[in-house]
Each structure stands twice: as C-alpha cells, then as structure tokens.
N, C-alpha and C positions, 0 to 999 in steps of 0.2 A: 113653698110660694116660691112664686116669680120675681124676682127684683129687676129692673130696667135703672138705667143711669140715665137719668132726666138735664138735660142740656138748662131748663132752664132754673132747678133747684141745684143745678151742680153736686149731685150726690144721688146714688142708687135709692130708690124706692119698690115698697112694694108695690106692684101693678093691680089695681082694682079695674075692671072694665066700669064705663059707666053703665051700660046695661050689662046683668049675669048674663053668662056662656056666648056676648056677643064684643068683638073687635071690630074697629074702623079705624082702620090706619091709610094714611094719606101719605106718598112718596113724591118730592117732585121728580120730575125725569127730566128727558132729552132736550134739549133744544135742535131741529132738524136742520141744519143745512151742511153737515158734513158726516164723515165717519164717525161711529164711537172708538172713544179711545179707553186706557186701560182703567181712570178715573170712573168712567160711566160702568165698564164692566162693577167695579169695585160695587157701588153702589145696587147696581142690580142684582148682585149674587148676594149681597150682604141683606138684604130686606127681604128676599127671597125666601132665605133661611130664616127670618124672622116670623114671615108667614107662616114656613111650615112648622116650625115649633110651636107655636099657639096655636096652630091646626092639632097638632099631636098633644098638645095640652087639653083638649077637649073643646076650643074657642070654634065659636064659629065664624069667619074671619072674613069682613069687606075690606078688599085691598082696592085702593086706586092709585095710578101711577100716570101723572098727566104729559102732553106732549104738545112742547112749546111750538106751532105752527106758523106765527107773524113774529118778526123780531128784528131789529136792526140787520145783526147779520144775516139775517136772511134772506133780508131785502137785498142788499149789497151783493150777497153771491147768485141771488137768481140776475141780476143786471150784468153782472160779471159773466154767466153762463149761459147769458142770451136766453133765457126762457122763462117762464111762469112760476112761480112761489109755490100753485099748487104742482108745478111738476117737479119741481127741486123736492118739496118735502113728502112727495109722494115716494120720492124714489129711495130716500133716504130714512122713511119710516120703514121700508120697507127690508132697510140695511138692515137697523135697528135690530129687528123684528128675527131675523138670519144668526144675527150675532147673539139675540141671547138664547133661543132655541139653544145653541150649539154651546152655549154654557148650562146649558140646564135650567136655565131658568123660565119658570110657569110664567103663563101670561099674566096679570093683572083681572080681578073682575073688571074694572072700568078703566078703560086708555083713556081721558076725554082730551079733544083738545082744543087748544085756546079759540080756534076761529069759530068754534059751535056754542059757546057758550058768552057772544056777545051780549044779549040780554041781560042775563045775571049780571056781568060787571057794572052796565049801564046803573042797572040798580042799585047797587050796592054804592055805587060813586055818586048819586044821587041819595042817598040815605046820608051818608059822609058830609054833603053838601048844605042839604037841610038842617043838619046838628051843628054848622060852621065850622066843620072841620076839614073841607075841602074849600079850597077858591080857583077863580079862573085869574091867572097871571095876563102878566101883559103879552105874553107873547103866544097867547091861545090855548096853551096847556091849562090841563086843571092838576092842583097838587094838593100834598095831605101836606096839613098843618101841625107837624111834628109835635110843636110844643104846647098844643092845644091837649096832645095825649099825656095825661101825666105819666104813664107806664113806660113809656117808652126809653128803651135800654137796656130794661130786666131780663131778655135773654142773651144777649151780648156780653151784659153783666157791667156796662159803662155808663157814665153820668152824659147828657147831653153835651155837657163844655169839652168834656174826652172827646166825644167821636165827632165833636165839630172840628178839633183841633185833628182828627184822623184824616191819613193822606188820601183815603177813599172816598171823601167826601167831595161831591162834585160843586165846585164854583159855579152859580148861574146868577147874574141878576135880575133877572126876573122873579125869582123865588124872594120868599119874603125873609124866609133861612135858609141858610146852605144845607140842612141838615133834610128840607121837604125834598118830596118824591113825587114823580109824576105817577098820577092816576089816570089821566087822559090823556094823549100828544096828539098835538095839532098837527095833520098832513101836509108837507110838502108840497109843493107842484110835483104830479107824475108819481107818487108814492101811493100806494094800495092804500084805502080807506074806506071808512063806515060811518053813515049817518048818526049824530048823536044832538043833545040839546045844548053843548057848545059846538057843534058844528064838526065838520069831517073830520076823521083822525082815528086813532086807533089804539087798545089797551097798553096801559105803562103793563111792565112785566110782574111788575108784584100783584097788581089786582089778581091777575088771571087765577092765579092760585087761590086766592081766598074764593073767588067764585064760583070756581071748580069744585073746590073740597067742601064748600057749604051748600051746594048745588045736590051733591052722590052723599055726604055724609052726615048731614046736618050741620046747623055753627057751632056745637059743642062737641067730638068728636073726642079718640081717645090715643092715637101717636100720629107726629103726625116725623116724617125723616126725612133725612137729603147729608149731601157732602155738608164736611163740615165747613167749605168754601162756602155753602149760601146762609151759614147762621147769620152775617152779618155781611150787607144790609138786607137780604130776602124774606129770610124769615122773621128779622127784626121787623119788616115793615109789614110783613102780612100778619103779624100777631096783632099787631097796632091797628091798621085798617079793619080787620075784621070785629076786633073787639070794641073799639069805638063806634062801629056799624050796631054792633048786635046789642052791648051792654053787657055783655055775658062771654062768661070766660071760652076761649076758644079752642083750646088742645090742652088735654091733662100732658102726656108727655112728649117734650122731645127730643129725639135720636139725631144725632150726624156721626157717619163712620169719617176716620182719618182720611190724613191726605198723603196721595201718592207718589212715591218718591222713584227715584232711578239712578242706580247705584251712589244713593245717600244724598242725591241733589233733586230739589225740585222738579218734577215733569214737567218741561216746557220747550215749547216748538224751537223759541228763541236759541235755547242751549243745545237743540240738535237730540234730544234723549224724548221726543214726545212718538210715544207709539199708539199703532188704533189696535183695535180687537182683531181685525182681520192680520194685518199682522205679525201678531203674537200667534194665533192661532195657526198661521204658516208652518212655524216655527216647533209649535209643542199641541198637543192634543189637548182640546178644549177641557179634557175631565182634569189633566193637571191644572191649567190656570185656575180652574174654581177650587181645586184644591190649594194653590199656591195661596188666593185669597183668604181661605176658611184657618190658614194655619196660624193667620194673624188675629189676634180681637180686634171687632170692626171700630174701635175707639182708636187704637194704635197707629200711629203710620206703617205701609204698607211698601216694604222696600224691593223693588222690583229688577233684578239682575238676569243673566243668563247661568251663573253660578247657583244661584239662590233655584232660580226655575228647573237646571238639572236634579238639583236636590231632592224639589217636589217631585218629580219625575218617577226617581231613586225611591221614593218614601211611598208615594199610590201604589208603584210597581210591588213592593213588598206588600203591602194589602192587599191586593189583586191575587197573588202567588200564594198566600193562604188558603185563600178561595178554590183553589185548580181543584177540578171534579167536583167540585159542590154545584147543586143546580142554582140558575139563577129567579126563578121564581119569585115573584113577591111573597115574602115571611112579614108577619105580625111579631112586633117586640116583645119579648118576658121581660116585662117591666119587674117583676120579684127577682131578675136575676142579677145577682152583685153587680153585673160590669153595668145594665141596664141604668140602674140607681145612681153609679158616679156618671154617668153621661149626661143623667137627668139634671141631677145637682152642677154638673158644668154648664149646663144650658140656662137652668134656670135662676144663675147667679149672671146676669145681663150677657145671656145669650153668649156663654165661653168656649166658641168654637175651636181655640186651643186645646183646652183639656177635654173638651169631648173627642176630638181628632185622639189624643192620646189614650182613651179607653178603646178605641177602636185598636191602636195597636198592640193593646196589654190584649185584646181579643184574637189578635193575631198573633201573637206568640204563644197564649196557649192554644190554638188550632195547632202550629208546628207542632209543639211538645205534645202530640198524640190525642188530642180534645178536638174531631172533626164534628161534632156535636154540636159547637159553638158556630160553624160557619151560617147556619142561618140566621142568628142572633147577631153575626156580625155584619152583613148582608142589611140587616132590618134597619140596624142603628144606621148604618150607615147611608138610608134612604131617604132619612131625617136632614141628612146634609144635601142629598141630593147627590150621594158619589156610591160606590159600588152597586152599580145595578146592571152594568154589563156583565156578559160573560166572562169568564176571566181569561180564557185562550185569545180572545175576539181581542182585549186590550193588552195582553203581556206580548198579542202579533201585532198591533197597531203602532200609531207610530207614524213617523217620514216615511214612506217609503223609500229603502236602500237600494241597491242596485241590481239585486234580485229580487224576482218576484216570489207571489208563494209556491206556484209547481216547481219553479227551480229550486226552490229550499229544499222542496220534499225531495224531488229526483235527486240530490245531493246528501239529503238523511238516507235514500236505500243505497246509494252506492255505499256509502259511509258501513250502514248495517250487513251489508254483503261481503266487504272487505274484512271487517271484524269475525264474519263468519267464518271467512276462511285461512284467518288467524294472523290476517297484515295489521296489526296493529298501530304499526307505525302510519301506512296510508291512510288507517281510519282516523288518525291524531293529525294529521295535513289537512283530511276535510276539515275538521273541526275547527283547526287554526284558522283555516281560508275564511270558513263561514265568520267565525269573529271579527275577523278582519273588516268582514261589511255590513258589522254587528249586530248578527245574529248570536245568539246563543244556545248551546244544545243544551240541554237536560235530560239524563238517562234516571230512567225509573223503573219497577218492577213491571209497569204498565207498558213500557218501551220509549222512547226518544221522543219528546217536544222541544219546541224552540219560542222564544221569544226574541221582542227586538230589543239591543241592546240598550 
C-alpha cells in the first residue's frame, strides 16, 4: 500500500488514483528570468523520483510541470537587459533544461508555458465572474473575491482573519478585501499585454497554473506538487479559484517538499548564501548533488554545506566502489529479494528515500562481503532513484579535474609498477604518495592497480 502525506489532510493517506492504473500529476515549475537555484533542483529531483516510483509501482503517469514565462520579474529583467521577453525566457529555459539533464531529471510529459494558455485563463476568469466570485476593481484589475469562497484557508490551515493578519497579505486599496488576489492585471504603459474582455493586460500568477493543469489533466486530478513556499498563497489561491469555477474537487493529494537551508540558515541572496545549480555543479559531480538531495526526506528541511556535500560524495563513492567490475547494463529488480522488499516498503511510506538509500548501503555491504551476485540488484534499485547507472570506474575517476590528466596518471602507475618489479618499493611508495597529494587514490588488487579521484 502506497501512502502519501497530503498537505490538505495533514496526514498520510493511502493513495488511490482517480482512474485505476493511472496517475495525473502537476508540479509548479520555474519562473524563467534567472538561473535555477538549489531550491529548484530539489523540486525537480523530488518529483522526478515521485514519478519514477509511481511508474515502478505499475502506474501510467502523466506528469505536467509548467513554465512561467510572463511575470513582473521577467518584465523587469528584460528591460534591464534591453532584450525582448522572448529572448530572455528562451535563454533561461535552455539553461533550466541543461541543469535538469545534468541532475538526471527526466523531462515531464508536458511542459506548458503560461503564454500558450491565455484563452484557457480568460475562460476561467469569465466563469468566475459569471458566478459573482470575480470583480473588476477601480484600478482595472480583475480580482477573486476570497470571502465569497467558503473553503478558503483549508490548504494553509488558517482562518480568513488569521490570514488577513499575516505579514504576506498585500494591502491594496482597490481590493474589496486585502486577501483578494489578482486574476487579470491591467497593463501599464509600455508593458507587454494581451486583449481581454476587461482591457489589455496579462494574467495573474495563480490563474496560470489552474488553467494549464485543468487543460492538460482535467478539472479533477490526482497529485499537485511544489515547494513548501507555494502552499500559501499560490496553492491556496489555485485551489480556491479552480473549485469555485468548476464546483468540483480540484486535487486529491497536495505534496510539498521542504525548504532548503545553507549552513542552517535560510538560503537568501541578501545573506550571500544563495547558490545556483551551476555554481554547485562547478564544485561537485551532478550525481553527488542528486544523491545529497535524496538522502533527506522530501518533506524535511535540506541543509546545504560543503561538509554535507563532501560526505555525500564519500557515501556515493562507497556505493560505486561496491559495483567495481559489475556490468553497467540495465537490470530488472528482483522484487522477491529481501533488500528489494525493504526498499519497496520505504518508498511506499511517503517516498522514504533516506530509508531506501540505507537499503542500497546494505546491498553494498553484502557485495563487499563476497556476494557479487547482488550487484545487479544494487544497480537496478539505484536506477529507481536515478542513481548508480554509470560505469563505476568512470564515476570513481570523475569529479573535478586535478592537476594530472588520465594519461599522466596512467604513466605514473606504469612507472610505479616498474619500480615494484625491480623491488624499489620505496620509490613505488613515493609515487603513490605523490599521486595522493594530487587527489588520486591507487588501489592494488588481483587484476592490477586501479585509481580513483579522492
């Protein structure tokens, strides 16, 4: 039985898809005006693994992750750069795709862009207006009337009065209530705009996701995911406007991954501890970054530090060391084998990747104790997490380039072997020590000497 923590219910619940054997999942994606950061990496990796596990459980998964390609930040950045919005967003979509591919994240089945779904957004706003749940404000914006939707606050778990007192509520004199949010934003002079029944403007952020998800998955679907920072107001507003328009339940399960911290502090540009994916990948192998993310449960805070990254690198190195000599060919999981059963129990318990990773280390220990026949099982289970699919030697020799290239390392190993044959063991030890100082570890075995980066 697969159980998932449902933010709306505030508890784990048995997962029962709306349509037997099928799962429809929507995840809020990136606003493309800058490079993706570590928080984005966590969202991409977490829901990539959710999708992988659902498929491993036999479900046919339709996965949608949107792209917000029109937004105040995008407009400001394009003006600053003296380029068009299309040029800016196309560039950062390309960078996002490169970062995701490096982290082993598979492409979603659909990746809708907000600017492609304007008719659906306008239709949704018109339905809300016809029901008396949307109104045109004095400033020309069209707003959602929060107090006319009885269920508002269910996702955040707060009453309307508590939400109104919250510091995140914007004060706007044109609104009937401070909690009301924008569905259609009237264009200012010089801003990009689209025609609408309410005049030229552009959609509000919240309406974009409702329109795209319902257009691609239907008005009632299985899973909606995103970062914990989106729970309020974005997802609360999505739920309200979607259910108000359709009169039906919007989503069965709401999933939110935890925040990312840096050295136990909130990641923030103002604190100078803000890292893009590209900055991190310049220091660490992408698979190490993915492994680091998956060692923590998706709902827990993720604390980034160089110490934790180096620890993740060492741990992943131990797993790959157990696979030395094993074929990198794709393998099928033997689900009757005890390790696989424990792996399944872990993943069925709200996608428990820390416990699933612990099972991988159990397998690695068994292999190191003389059971090489378990290597295919280790690699097959690792594949479900998007790990351990490279040739072990390629990983162990990879990482940041040191002062010596592979040809020079091989030359020194050959020189060391010649010294050993001539019984100059002191000279051979000096070469080993010198290589170690450059970050190259030599390992002698029955088949000869191999090396890996420290």
